[in-house]
PDB file of N, CA, C, O and CB in Angstrom:
ATOM      1  N   MET A   1       0.842  -1.169   0.000  1.00  0.00           N
ATOM      2  CA  MET A   1       0.000   0.000   0.000  1.00  0.00           C
ATOM      3  C   MET A   1       0.892   1.237   0.000  1.00  0.00           C
ATOM      4  O   MET A   1       1.665   1.427   0.939  1.00  0.00           O
ATOM      5  CB  MET A   1      -0.961  -0.005   1.215  1.00  0.00           C
ATOM      6  N   PRO A   2       0.807   2.086  -1.028  1.00  0.00           N
ATOM      7  CA  PRO A   2       1.609   3.312  -1.065  1.00  0.00           C
ATOM      8  C   PRO A   2       1.158   4.309   0.006  1.00  0.00           C
ATOM      9  O   PRO A   2      -0.034   4.478   0.262  1.00  0.00           O
ATOM     10  CB  PRO A   2       1.523   3.960  -2.454  1.00  0.00           C
ATOM     11  N   TYR A   3       2.126   4.950   0.609  1.00  0.00           N
ATOM     12  CA  TYR A   3       1.891   5.977   1.624  1.00  0.00           C
ATOM     13  C   TYR A   3       2.651   7.219   1.185  1.00  0.00           C
ATOM     14  O   TYR A   3       3.861   7.164   0.970  1.00  0.00           O
ATOM     15  CB  TYR A   3       2.343   5.499   3.061  1.00  0.00           C
ATOM     16  N   VAL A   4       1.953   8.334   1.052  1.00  0.00           N
ATOM     17  CA  VAL A   4       2.583   9.590   0.638  1.00  0.00           C
ATOM     18  C   VAL A   4       2.282  10.644   1.694  1.00  0.00           C
ATOM     19  O   VAL A   4       1.133  10.809   2.104  1.00  0.00           O
ATOM     20  CB  VAL A   4       2.076  10.048  -0.776  1.00  0.00           C
ATOM     21  N   ASN A   5       3.312  11.354   2.133  1.00  0.00           N
ATOM     22  CA  ASN A   5       3.148  12.429   3.106  1.00  0.00           C
ATOM     23  C   ASN A   5       3.517  13.734   2.419  1.00  0.00           C
ATOM     24  O   ASN A   5       4.656  13.911   1.989  1.00  0.00           O
ATOM     25  CB  ASN A   5       4.026  12.191   4.388  1.00  0.00           C
ATOM     26  N   ILE A   6       2.560  14.648   2.313  1.00  0.00           N
ATOM     27  CA  ILE A   6       2.778  15.959   1.702  1.00  0.00           C
ATOM     28  C   ILE A   6       2.786  16.996   2.809  1.00  0.00           C
ATOM     29  O   ILE A   6       1.875  17.040   3.636  1.00  0.00           O
ATOM     30  CB  ILE A   6       1.683  16.286   0.631  1.00  0.00           C
ATOM     31  N   ARG A   7       3.802  17.821   2.823  1.00  0.00           N
ATOM     32  CA  ARG A   7       3.865  18.910   3.796  1.00  0.00           C
ATOM     33  C   ARG A   7       3.597  20.225   3.075  1.00  0.00           C
ATOM     34  O   ARG A   7       4.257  20.562   2.093  1.00  0.00           O
ATOM     35  CB  ARG A   7       5.249  18.943   4.521  1.00  0.00           C
ATOM     36  N   ILE A   8       2.621  20.953   3.582  1.00  0.00           N
ATOM     37  CA  ILE A   8       2.294  22.254   3.029  1.00  0.00           C
ATOM     38  C   ILE A   8       2.324  23.281   4.159  1.00  0.00           C
ATOM     39  O   ILE A   8       2.090  22.945   5.320  1.00  0.00           O
ATOM     40  CB  ILE A   8       0.905  22.233   2.322  1.00  0.00           C
ATOM     41  N   THR A   9       2.610  24.515   3.813  1.00  0.00           N
ATOM     42  CA  THR A   9       2.652  25.549   4.834  1.00  0.00           C
ATOM     43  C   THR A   9       1.251  26.080   5.098  1.00  0.00           C
ATOM     44  O   THR A   9       0.366  26.010   4.245  1.00  0.00           O
ATOM     45  CB  THR A   9       3.589  26.689   4.413  1.00  0.00           C
ATOM     46  N   ARG A  10       1.079  26.599   6.274  1.00  0.00           N
ATOM     47  CA  ARG A  10      -0.207  27.174   6.676  1.00  0.00           C
ATOM     48  C   ARG A  10      -0.316  28.577   6.088  1.00  0.00           C
ATOM     49  O   ARG A  10      -0.031  29.571   6.756  1.00  0.00           O
ATOM     50  CB  ARG A  10      -0.353  27.209   8.238  1.00  0.00           C
ATOM     51  N   GLU A  11      -0.721  28.634   4.862  1.00  0.00           N
ATOM     52  CA  GLU A  11      -0.850  29.929   4.180  1.00  0.00           C
ATOM     53  C   GLU A  11      -2.215  30.043   3.512  1.00  0.00           C
ATOM     54  O   GLU A  11      -2.328  30.559   2.400  1.00  0.00           O
ATOM     55  CB  GLU A  11       0.275  30.110   3.132  1.00  0.00           C
ATOM     56  N   GLY A  12      -3.234  29.568   4.181  1.00  0.00           N
ATOM     57  CA  GLY A  12      -4.580  29.705   3.653  1.00  0.00           C
ATOM     58  C   GLY A  12      -4.933  28.708   2.568  1.00  0.00           C
ATOM     59  O   GLY A  12      -5.716  29.022   1.672  1.00  0.00           O
ATOM     60  N   THR A  13      -4.370  27.517   2.632  1.00  0.00           N
ATOM     61  CA  THR A  13      -4.712  26.488   1.659  1.00  0.00           C
ATOM     62  C   THR A  13      -6.152  26.053   1.887  1.00  0.00           C
ATOM     63  O   THR A  13      -6.523  25.688   3.003  1.00  0.00           O
ATOM     64  CB  THR A  13      -3.745  25.277   1.760  1.00  0.00           C
ATOM     65  N   THR A  14      -6.958  26.090   0.844  1.00  0.00           N
ATOM     66  CA  THR A  14      -8.377  25.760   0.974  1.00  0.00           C
ATOM     67  C   THR A  14      -8.594  24.253   0.954  1.00  0.00           C
ATOM     68  O   THR A  14      -7.711  23.486   0.572  1.00  0.00           O
ATOM     69  CB  THR A  14      -9.183  26.421  -0.145  1.00  0.00           C
ATOM     70  N   ARG A  15      -9.794  23.844   1.376  1.00  0.00           N
ATOM     71  CA  ARG A  15     -10.144  22.422   1.330  1.00  0.00           C
ATOM     72  C   ARG A  15     -10.100  21.914  -0.108  1.00  0.00           C
ATOM     73  O   ARG A  15      -9.669  20.789  -0.365  1.00  0.00           O
ATOM     74  CB  ARG A  15     -11.545  22.183   1.941  1.00  0.00           C
ATOM     75  N   ALA A  16     -10.548  22.748  -1.040  1.00  0.00           N
ATOM     76  CA  ALA A  16     -10.546  22.351  -2.457  1.00  0.00           C
ATOM     77  C   ALA A  16      -9.115  22.127  -2.953  1.00  0.00           C
ATOM     78  O   ALA A  16      -8.865  21.185  -3.706  1.00  0.00           O
ATOM     79  CB  ALA A  16     -11.248  23.429  -3.324  1.00  0.00           C
ATOM     80  N   GLN A  17      -8.181  22.974  -2.544  1.00  0.00           N
ATOM     81  CA  GLN A  17      -6.787  22.813  -2.935  1.00  0.00           C
ATOM     82  C   GLN A  17      -6.195  21.540  -2.324  1.00  0.00           C
ATOM     83  O   GLN A  17      -5.442  20.822  -2.982  1.00  0.00           O
ATOM     84  CB  GLN A  17      -5.967  24.043  -2.509  1.00  0.00           C
ATOM     85  N   LYS A  18      -6.537  21.268  -1.071  1.00  0.00           N
ATOM     86  CA  LYS A  18      -6.052  20.048  -0.426  1.00  0.00           C
ATOM     87  C   LYS A  18      -6.616  18.816  -1.135  1.00  0.00           C
ATOM     88  O   LYS A  18      -5.902  17.838  -1.355  1.00  0.00           O
ATOM     89  CB  LYS A  18      -6.438  20.033   1.073  1.00  0.00           C
ATOM     90  N   ALA A  19      -7.904  18.872  -1.490  1.00  0.00           N
ATOM     91  CA  ALA A  19      -8.524  17.752  -2.214  1.00  0.00           C
ATOM     92  C   ALA A  19      -7.841  17.543  -3.561  1.00  0.00           C
ATOM     93  O   ALA A  19      -7.640  16.406  -3.989  1.00  0.00           O
ATOM     94  CB  ALA A  19     -10.036  18.005  -2.419  1.00  0.00           C
ATOM     95  N   ALA A  20      -7.480  18.651  -4.235  1.00  0.00           N
ATOM     96  CA  ALA A  20      -6.800  18.549  -5.532  1.00  0.00           C
ATOM     97  C   ALA A  20      -5.420  17.911  -5.377  1.00  0.00           C
ATOM     98  O   ALA A  20      -4.997  17.135  -6.234  1.00  0.00           O
ATOM     99  CB  ALA A  20      -6.669  19.940  -6.183  1.00  0.00           C
ATOM    100  N   LEU A  21      -4.719  18.231  -4.295  1.00  0.00           N
ATOM    101  CA  LEU A  21      -3.421  17.608  -4.034  1.00  0.00           C
ATOM    102  C   LEU A  21      -3.568  16.102  -3.849  1.00  0.00           C
ATOM    103  O   LEU A  21      -2.807  15.319  -4.416  1.00  0.00           O
ATOM    104  CB  LEU A  21      -2.765  18.231  -2.792  1.00  0.00           C
ATOM    105  N   ILE A  22      -4.546  15.711  -3.058  1.00  0.00           N
ATOM    106  CA  ILE A  22      -4.776  14.285  -2.814  1.00  0.00           C
ATOM    107  C   ILE A  22      -5.153  13.578  -4.115  1.00  0.00           C
ATOM    108  O   ILE A  22      -4.647  12.496  -4.410  1.00  0.00           O
ATOM    109  CB  ILE A  22      -5.884  14.086  -1.754  1.00  0.00           C
ATOM    110  N   LYS A  23      -6.040  14.194  -4.884  1.00  0.00           N
ATOM    111  CA  LYS A  23      -6.456  13.600  -6.158  1.00  0.00           C
ATOM    112  C   LYS A  23      -5.266  13.472  -7.112  1.00  0.00           C
ATOM    113  O   LYS A  23      -5.111  12.451  -7.782  1.00  0.00           O
ATOM    114  CB  LYS A  23      -7.572  14.447  -6.810  1.00  0.00           C
ATOM    115  N   GLY A  24      -4.429  14.506  -7.171  1.00  0.00           N
ATOM    116  CA  GLY A  24      -3.267  14.479  -8.056  1.00  0.00           C
ATOM    117  C   GLY A  24      -2.262  13.411  -7.678  1.00  0.00           C
ATOM    118  O   GLY A  24      -1.744  12.704  -8.543  1.00  0.00           O
ATOM    119  N   VAL A  25      -1.983  13.289  -6.382  1.00  0.00           N
ATOM    120  CA  VAL A  25      -1.026  12.281  -5.925  1.00  0.00           C
ATOM    121  C   VAL A  25      -1.579  10.877  -6.170  1.00  0.00           C
ATOM    122  O   VAL A  25      -0.853   9.983  -6.604  1.00  0.00           O
ATOM    123  CB  VAL A  25      -0.703  12.478  -4.424  1.00  0.00           C
ATOM    124  N   THR A  26      -2.854  10.694  -5.893  1.00  0.00           N
ATOM    125  CA  THR A  26      -3.476   9.395  -6.121  1.00  0.00           C
ATOM    126  C   THR A  26      -3.416   9.024  -7.596  1.00  0.00           C
ATOM    127  O   THR A  26      -3.117   7.879  -7.936  1.00  0.00           O
ATOM    128  CB  THR A  26      -4.930   9.400  -5.633  1.00  0.00           C
ATOM    129  N   GLY A  27      -3.700   9.992  -8.482  1.00  0.00           N
ATOM    130  CA  GLY A  27      -3.615   9.749  -9.921  1.00  0.00           C
ATOM    131  C   GLY A  27      -2.203   9.429 -10.371  1.00  0.00           C
ATOM    132  O   GLY A  27      -1.992   8.572 -11.229  1.00  0.00           O
ATOM    133  N   LEU A  28      -1.235  10.127  -9.784  1.00  0.00           N
ATOM    134  CA  LEU A  28       0.166   9.875 -10.115  1.00  0.00           C
ATOM    135  C   LEU A  28       0.577   8.458  -9.718  1.00  0.00           C
ATOM    136  O   LEU A  28       1.256   7.766 -10.477  1.00  0.00           O
ATOM    137  CB  LEU A  28       1.071  10.902  -9.422  1.00  0.00           C
ATOM    138  N   LEU A  29       0.165   8.033  -8.531  1.00  0.00           N
ATOM    139  CA  LEU A  29       0.484   6.670  -8.094  1.00  0.00           C
ATOM    140  C   LEU A  29      -0.168   5.634  -9.005  1.00  0.00           C
ATOM    141  O   LEU A  29       0.422   4.591  -9.284  1.00  0.00           O
ATOM    142  CB  LEU A  29       0.030   6.453  -6.644  1.00  0.00           C
ATOM    143  N   LYS A  30      -1.375   5.919  -9.465  1.00  0.00           N
ATOM    144  CA  LYS A  30      -2.059   5.006 -10.371  1.00  0.00           C
ATOM    145  C   LYS A  30      -1.320   4.926 -11.706  1.00  0.00           C
ATOM    146  O   LYS A  30      -1.066   3.838 -12.224  1.00  0.00           O
ATOM    147  CB  LYS A  30      -3.514   5.453 -10.588  1.00  0.00           C
ATOM    148  N   ASP A  31      -0.979   6.095 -12.255  1.00  0.00           N
ATOM    149  CA  ASP A  31      -0.346   6.144 -13.575  1.00  0.00           C
ATOM    150  C   ASP A  31       1.093   5.633 -13.568  1.00  0.00           C
ATOM    151  O   ASP A  31       1.501   4.922 -14.486  1.00  0.00           O
ATOM    152  CB  ASP A  31      -0.371   7.558 -14.099  1.00  0.00           C
ATOM    153  N   VAL A  32       1.861   5.988 -12.547  1.00  0.00           N
ATOM    154  CA  VAL A  32       3.281   5.644 -12.523  1.00  0.00           C
ATOM    155  C   VAL A  32       3.538   4.268 -11.923  1.00  0.00           C
ATOM    156  O   VAL A  32       4.322   3.484 -12.458  1.00  0.00           O
ATOM    157  CB  VAL A  32       4.051   6.687 -11.746  1.00  0.00           C
ATOM    158  N   LEU A  33       2.872   3.980 -10.812  1.00  0.00           N
ATOM    159  CA  LEU A  33       3.129   2.717 -10.122  1.00  0.00           C
ATOM    160  C   LEU A  33       2.061   1.661 -10.377  1.00  0.00           C
ATOM    161  O   LEU A  33       2.157   0.539  -9.880  1.00  0.00           O
ATOM    162  CB  LEU A  33       3.239   2.961  -8.647  1.00  0.00           C
ATOM    163  N   ASP A  34       1.050   2.022 -11.148  1.00  0.00           N
ATOM    164  CA  ASP A  34      -0.057   1.115 -11.453  1.00  0.00           C
ATOM    165  C   ASP A  34      -0.726   0.597 -10.179  1.00  0.00           C
ATOM    166  O   ASP A  34      -1.033  -0.588 -10.055  1.00  0.00           O
ATOM    167  CB  ASP A  34       0.441  -0.061 -12.294  1.00  0.00           C
ATOM    168  N   LYS A  35      -0.945   1.522  -9.233  1.00  0.00           N
ATOM    169  CA  LYS A  35      -1.570   1.161  -7.957  1.00  0.00           C
ATOM    170  C   LYS A  35      -3.052   1.522  -7.978  1.00  0.00           C
ATOM    171  O   LYS A  35      -3.444   2.550  -8.531  1.00  0.00           O
ATOM    172  CB  LYS A  35      -0.860   1.871  -6.777  1.00  0.00           C
ATOM    173  N   ASP A  36      -3.862   0.672  -7.374  1.00  0.00           N
ATOM    174  CA  ASP A  36      -5.286   0.919  -7.228  1.00  0.00           C
ATOM    175  C   ASP A  36      -5.468   2.120  -6.297  1.00  0.00           C
ATOM    176  O   ASP A  36      -4.939   2.112  -5.185  1.00  0.00           O
ATOM    177  CB  ASP A  36      -6.029  -0.347  -6.680  1.00  0.00           C
ATOM    178  N   PRO A  37      -6.212   3.161  -6.728  1.00  0.00           N
ATOM    179  CA  PRO A  37      -6.409   4.339  -5.872  1.00  0.00           C
ATOM    180  C   PRO A  37      -6.966   4.003  -4.489  1.00  0.00           C
ATOM    181  O   PRO A  37      -6.684   4.709  -3.521  1.00  0.00           O
ATOM    182  CB  PRO A  37      -7.335   5.310  -6.554  1.00  0.00           C
ATOM    183  N   ALA A  38      -7.747   2.940  -4.390  1.00  0.00           N
ATOM    184  CA  ALA A  38      -8.316   2.563  -3.094  1.00  0.00           C
ATOM    185  C   ALA A  38      -7.257   2.068  -2.114  1.00  0.00           C
ATOM    186  O   ALA A  38      -7.514   1.995  -0.913  1.00  0.00           O
ATOM    187  CB  ALA A  38      -9.370   1.491  -3.284  1.00  0.00           C
ATOM    188  N   THR A  39      -6.075   1.729  -2.612  1.00  0.00           N
ATOM    189  CA  THR A  39      -5.025   1.224  -1.727  1.00  0.00           C
ATOM    190  C   THR A  39      -4.006   2.298  -1.358  1.00  0.00           C
ATOM    191  O   THR A  39      -3.053   2.014  -0.633  1.00  0.00           O
ATOM    192  CB  THR A  39      -4.316   0.057  -2.382  1.00  0.00           C
ATOM    193  N   THR A  40      -4.189   3.532  -1.844  1.00  0.00           N
ATOM    194  CA  THR A  40      -3.214   4.588  -1.548  1.00  0.00           C
ATOM    195  C   THR A  40      -3.613   5.345  -0.297  1.00  0.00           C
ATOM    196  O   THR A  40      -4.797   5.493   0.006  1.00  0.00           O
ATOM    197  CB  THR A  40      -3.083   5.560  -2.732  1.00  0.00           C
ATOM    198  N   PHE A  41      -2.619   5.817   0.420  1.00  0.00           N
ATOM    199  CA  PHE A  41      -2.811   6.544   1.660  1.00  0.00           C
ATOM    200  C   PHE A  41      -2.047   7.852   1.538  1.00  0.00           C
ATOM    201  O   PHE A  41      -0.819   7.845   1.457  1.00  0.00           O
ATOM    202  CB  PHE A  41      -2.335   5.712   2.900  1.00  0.00           C
ATOM    203  N   VAL A  42      -2.764   8.985   1.524  1.00  0.00           N
ATOM    204  CA  VAL A  42      -2.144  10.299   1.363  1.00  0.00           C
ATOM    205  C   VAL A  42      -2.405  11.119   2.621  1.00  0.00           C
ATOM    206  O   VAL A  42      -3.550  11.255   3.050  1.00  0.00           O
ATOM    207  CB  VAL A  42      -2.692  11.033   0.095  1.00  0.00           C
ATOM    208  N   VAL A  43      -1.343  11.665   3.212  1.00  0.00           N
ATOM    209  CA  VAL A  43      -1.443  12.487   4.412  1.00  0.00           C
ATOM    210  C   VAL A  43      -0.962  13.891   4.079  1.00  0.00           C
ATOM    211  O   VAL A  43       0.109  14.062   3.496  1.00  0.00           O
ATOM    212  CB  VAL A  43      -0.618  11.877   5.585  1.00  0.00           C
ATOM    213  N   LEU A  44      -1.747  14.894   4.447  1.00  0.00           N
ATOM    214  CA  LEU A  44      -1.331  16.286   4.300  1.00  0.00           C
ATOM    215  C   LEU A  44      -0.975  16.826   5.679  1.00  0.00           C
ATOM    216  O   LEU A  44      -1.820  16.865   6.574  1.00  0.00           O
ATOM    217  CB  LEU A  44      -2.452  17.150   3.630  1.00  0.00           C
ATOM    218  N   ASP A  45       0.262  17.237   5.848  1.00  0.00           N
ATOM    219  CA  ASP A  45       0.706  17.857   7.094  1.00  0.00           C
ATOM    220  C   ASP A  45       0.848  19.353   6.857  1.00  0.00           C
ATOM    221  O   ASP A  45       1.581  19.781   5.965  1.00  0.00           O
ATOM    222  CB  ASP A  45       2.054  17.237   7.593  1.00  0.00           C
ATOM    223  N   GLU A  46       0.149  20.141   7.654  1.00  0.00           N
ATOM    224  CA  GLU A  46       0.326  21.584   7.576  1.00  0.00           C
ATOM    225  C   GLU A  46       1.413  21.976   8.574  1.00  0.00           C
ATOM    226  O   GLU A  46       1.320  21.668   9.763  1.00  0.00           O
ATOM    227  CB  GLU A  46      -1.019  22.346   7.865  1.00  0.00           C
ATOM    228  N   VAL A  47       2.436  22.654   8.079  1.00  0.00           N
ATOM    229  CA  VAL A  47       3.567  23.050   8.917  1.00  0.00           C
ATOM    230  C   VAL A  47       3.663  24.567   8.956  1.00  0.00           C
ATOM    231  O   VAL A  47       3.193  25.265   8.057  1.00  0.00           O
ATOM    232  CB  VAL A  47       4.889  22.433   8.395  1.00  0.00           C
ATOM    233  N   GLU A  48       4.276  25.051  10.007  1.00  0.00           N
ATOM    234  CA  GLU A  48       4.512  26.483  10.135  1.00  0.00           C
ATOM    235  C   GLU A  48       5.570  26.921   9.130  1.00  0.00           C
ATOM    236  O   GLU A  48       6.511  26.179   8.848  1.00  0.00           O
ATOM    237  CB  GLU A  48       4.946  26.843  11.573  1.00  0.00           C
ATOM    238  N   LEU A  49       5.418  28.089   8.608  1.00  0.00           N
ATOM    239  CA  LEU A  49       6.339  28.610   7.612  1.00  0.00           C
ATOM    240  C   LEU A  49       7.758  28.741   8.161  1.00  0.00           C
ATOM    241  O   LEU A  49       8.723  28.579   7.414  1.00  0.00           O
ATOM    242  CB  LEU A  49       5.851  29.955   7.110  1.00  0.00           C
ATOM    243  N   GLU A  50       7.897  29.024   9.431  1.00  0.00           N
ATOM    244  CA  GLU A  50       9.219  29.219  10.022  1.00  0.00           C
ATOM    245  C   GLU A  50       9.980  27.915  10.200  1.00  0.00           C
ATOM    246  O   GLU A  50      11.177  27.934  10.488  1.00  0.00           O
ATOM    247  CB  GLU A  50       9.089  29.911  11.353  1.00  0.00           C
ATOM    248  N   ASP A  51       9.305  26.781  10.034  1.00  0.00           N
ATOM    249  CA  ASP A  51       9.932  25.499  10.323  1.00  0.00           C
ATOM    250  C   ASP A  51      10.780  24.936   9.182  1.00  0.00           C
ATOM    251  O   ASP A  51      11.367  23.866   9.336  1.00  0.00           O
ATOM    252  CB  ASP A  51       8.884  24.516  10.676  1.00  0.00           C
ATOM    253  N   TRP A  52      10.857  25.608   8.075  1.00  0.00           N
ATOM    254  CA  TRP A  52      11.614  25.032   6.975  1.00  0.00           C
ATOM    255  C   TRP A  52      12.213  26.138   6.118  1.00  0.00           C
ATOM    256  O   TRP A  52      11.883  27.312   6.288  1.00  0.00           O
ATOM    257  CB  TRP A  52      10.724  24.112   6.124  1.00  0.00           C
ATOM    258  N   GLY A  53      13.088  25.763   5.205  1.00  0.00           N
ATOM    259  CA  GLY A  53      13.776  26.757   4.402  1.00  0.00           C
ATOM    260  C   GLY A  53      14.148  26.246   3.031  1.00  0.00           C
ATOM    261  O   GLY A  53      13.983  25.070   2.707  1.00  0.00           O
ATOM    262  N   VAL A  54      14.665  27.185   2.224  1.00  0.00           N
ATOM    263  CA  VAL A  54      15.102  26.895   0.861  1.00  0.00           C
ATOM    264  C   VAL A  54      16.453  27.566   0.662  1.00  0.00           C
ATOM    265  O   VAL A  54      16.616  28.747   0.965  1.00  0.00           O
ATOM    266  CB  VAL A  54      14.054  27.390  -0.205  1.00  0.00           C
ATOM    267  N   GLY A  55      17.402  26.827   0.163  1.00  0.00           N
ATOM    268  CA  GLY A  55      18.709  27.408  -0.142  1.00  0.00           C
ATOM    269  C   GLY A  55      19.412  28.012   1.059  1.00  0.00           C
ATOM    270  O   GLY A  55      20.130  29.003   0.926  1.00  0.00           O
ATOM    271  N   GLY A  56      19.210  27.424   2.233  1.00  0.00           N
ATOM    272  CA  GLY A  56      19.887  27.920   3.428  1.00  0.00           C
ATOM    273  C   GLY A  56      19.207  29.095   4.103  1.00  0.00           C
ATOM    274  O   GLY A  56      19.716  29.611   5.098  1.00  0.00           O
ATOM    275  N   LEU A  57      18.065  29.530   3.581  1.00  0.00           N
ATOM    276  CA  LEU A  57      17.323  30.642   4.170  1.00  0.00           C
ATOM    277  C   LEU A  57      15.958  30.165   4.637  1.00  0.00           C
ATOM    278  O   LEU A  57      15.375  29.264   4.034  1.00  0.00           O
ATOM    279  CB  LEU A  57      17.172  31.798   3.161  1.00  0.00           C
ATOM    280  N   PRO A  58      15.437  30.772   5.721  1.00  0.00           N
ATOM    281  CA  PRO A  58      14.039  30.497   6.041  1.00  0.00           C
ATOM    282  C   PRO A  58      13.167  30.894   4.849  1.00  0.00           C
ATOM    283  O   PRO A  58      13.524  31.807   4.104  1.00  0.00           O
ATOM    284  CB  PRO A  58      13.600  31.259   7.330  1.00  0.00           C
ATOM    285  N   VAL A  59      12.050  30.235   4.663  1.00  0.00           N
ATOM    286  CA  VAL A  59      11.218  30.456   3.478  1.00  0.00           C
ATOM    287  C   VAL A  59      10.806  31.917   3.324  1.00  0.00           C
ATOM    288  O   VAL A  59      10.844  32.448   2.214  1.00  0.00           O
ATOM    289  CB  VAL A  59       9.980  29.582   3.543  1.00  0.00           C
ATOM    290  N   ASP A  60      10.417  32.576   4.407  1.00  0.00           N
ATOM    291  CA  ASP A  60       9.993  33.971   4.270  1.00  0.00           C
ATOM    292  C   ASP A  60      11.139  34.855   3.781  1.00  0.00           C
ATOM    293  O   ASP A  60      10.912  35.768   2.988  1.00  0.00           O
ATOM    294  CB  ASP A  60       9.461  34.497   5.607  1.00  0.00           C
ATOM    295  N   ALA A  61      12.368  34.600   4.240  1.00  0.00           N
ATOM    296  CA  ALA A  61      13.523  35.368   3.766  1.00  0.00           C
ATOM    297  C   ALA A  61      13.813  35.051   2.306  1.00  0.00           C
ATOM    298  O   ALA A  61      14.144  35.947   1.530  1.00  0.00           O
ATOM    299  CB  ALA A  61      14.764  35.073   4.631  1.00  0.00           C
ATOM    300  N   TYR A  62      13.692  33.786   1.928  1.00  0.00           N
ATOM    301  CA  TYR A  62      13.913  33.389   0.542  1.00  0.00           C
ATOM    302  C   TYR A  62      12.906  34.069  -0.388  1.00  0.00           C
ATOM    303  O   TYR A  62      13.268  34.540  -1.467  1.00  0.00           O
ATOM    304  CB  TYR A  62      13.819  31.862   0.402  1.00  0.00           C
ATOM    305  N   ARG A  63      11.659  34.116   0.031  1.00  0.00           N
ATOM    306  CA  ARG A  63      10.630  34.768  -0.790  1.00  0.00           C
ATOM    307  C   ARG A  63      10.898  36.263  -0.929  1.00  0.00           C
ATOM    308  O   ARG A  63      10.650  36.843  -1.986  1.00  0.00           O
ATOM    309  CB  ARG A  63       9.239  34.541  -0.183  1.00  0.00           C
ATOM    310  N   ARG A  64      11.401  36.889   0.132  1.00  0.00           N
ATOM    311  CA  ARG A  64      11.743  38.318   0.031  1.00  0.00           C
ATOM    312  C   ARG A  64      12.846  38.534  -1.001  1.00  0.00           C
ATOM    313  O   ARG A  64      12.804  39.507  -1.753  1.00  0.00           O
ATOM    314  CB  ARG A  64      12.188  38.872   1.406  1.00  0.00           C
ATOM    315  N   THR A  65      13.841  37.628  -1.044  1.00  0.00           N
ATOM    316  CA  THR A  65      14.903  37.780  -2.045  1.00  0.00           C
ATOM    317  C   THR A  65      14.333  37.617  -3.458  1.00  0.00           C
ATOM    318  O   THR A  65      14.765  38.303  -4.384  1.00  0.00           O
ATOM    319  CB  THR A  65      16.036  36.747  -1.800  1.00  0.00           C
ATOM    320  N   LEU A  66      13.368  36.716  -3.624  1.00  0.00           N
ATOM    321  CA  LEU A  66      12.735  36.553  -4.934  1.00  0.00           C
ATOM    322  C   LEU A  66      11.961  37.804  -5.330  1.00  0.00           C
ATOM    323  O   LEU A  66      11.993  38.220  -6.488  1.00  0.00           O
ATOM    324  CB  LEU A  66      11.802  35.340  -4.930  1.00  0.00           C
ATOM    325  N   GLU A  67      11.265  38.403  -4.365  1.00  0.00           N
ATOM    326  CA  GLU A  67      10.520  39.628  -4.641  1.00  0.00           C
ATOM    327  C   GLU A  67      11.460  40.766  -5.017  1.00  0.00           C
ATOM    328  O   GLU A  67      11.163  41.549  -5.920  1.00  0.00           O
ATOM    329  CB  GLU A  67       9.674  40.024  -3.429  1.00  0.00           C
ATOM    330  N   LEU A  68      12.601  40.858  -4.320  1.00  0.00           N
ATOM    331  CA  LEU A  68      13.569  41.909  -4.642  1.00  0.00           C
ATOM    332  C   LEU A  68      14.132  41.722  -6.037  1.00  0.00           C
ATOM    333  O   LEU A  68      14.314  42.696  -6.768  1.00  0.00           O
ATOM    334  CB  LEU A  68      14.705  41.924  -3.621  1.00  0.00           C
ATOM    335  N   LYS A  69      14.411  40.478  -6.418  1.00  0.00           N
ATOM    336  CA  LYS A  69      14.915  40.194  -7.759  1.00  0.00           C
ATOM    337  C   LYS A  69      13.867  40.527  -8.819  1.00  0.00           C
ATOM    338  O   LYS A  69      14.208  41.013  -9.897  1.00  0.00           O
ATOM    339  CB  LYS A  69      15.333  38.722  -7.873  1.00  0.00           C
ATOM    340  N   ALA A  70      12.608  40.270  -8.521  1.00  0.00           N
ATOM    341  CA  ALA A  70      11.528  40.546  -9.478  1.00  0.00           C
ATOM    342  C   ALA A  70      11.323  42.038  -9.662  1.00  0.00           C
ATOM    343  O   ALA A  70      10.903  42.471 -10.735  1.00  0.00           O
ATOM    344  CB  ALA A  70      10.222  39.897  -9.017  1.00  0.00           C
ATOM    345  N   ASP A  71      11.613  42.842  -8.628  1.00  0.00           N
ATOM    346  CA  ASP A  71      11.437  44.290  -8.712  1.00  0.00           C
ATOM    347  C   ASP A  71      12.510  44.977  -9.550  1.00  0.00           C
ATOM    348  O   ASP A  71      12.329  46.113  -9.988  1.00  0.00           O
ATOM    349  CB  ASP A  71      11.430  44.880  -7.332  1.00  0.00           C
ATOM    350  N   LYS A  72      13.623  44.289  -9.772  1.00  0.00           N
ATOM    351  CA  LYS A  72      14.738  44.912 -10.523  1.00  0.00           C
ATOM    352  C   LYS A  72      14.465  44.965 -11.990  1.00  0.00           C
ATOM    353  O   LYS A  72      15.295  45.454 -12.756  1.00  0.00           O
ATOM    354  CB  LYS A  72      16.029  44.163 -10.289  1.00  0.00           C
TER     355      LYS A  72
END
């Protein structure tokens, strides 16, 4: 039985968006691994934005650098 854990940040993700994530992952497992959707287990963990980072920076700092680059 495939088990997938998706971590998303608490930034106002709607129920519809969460359902779309689950549907997409389930479809991917069906298409790639040929698994029956009824046997897949998908968990969505909502995490605080401060708990993780990208490129050695906390996510909020990384996003600020992206915004600064976009303004140039």
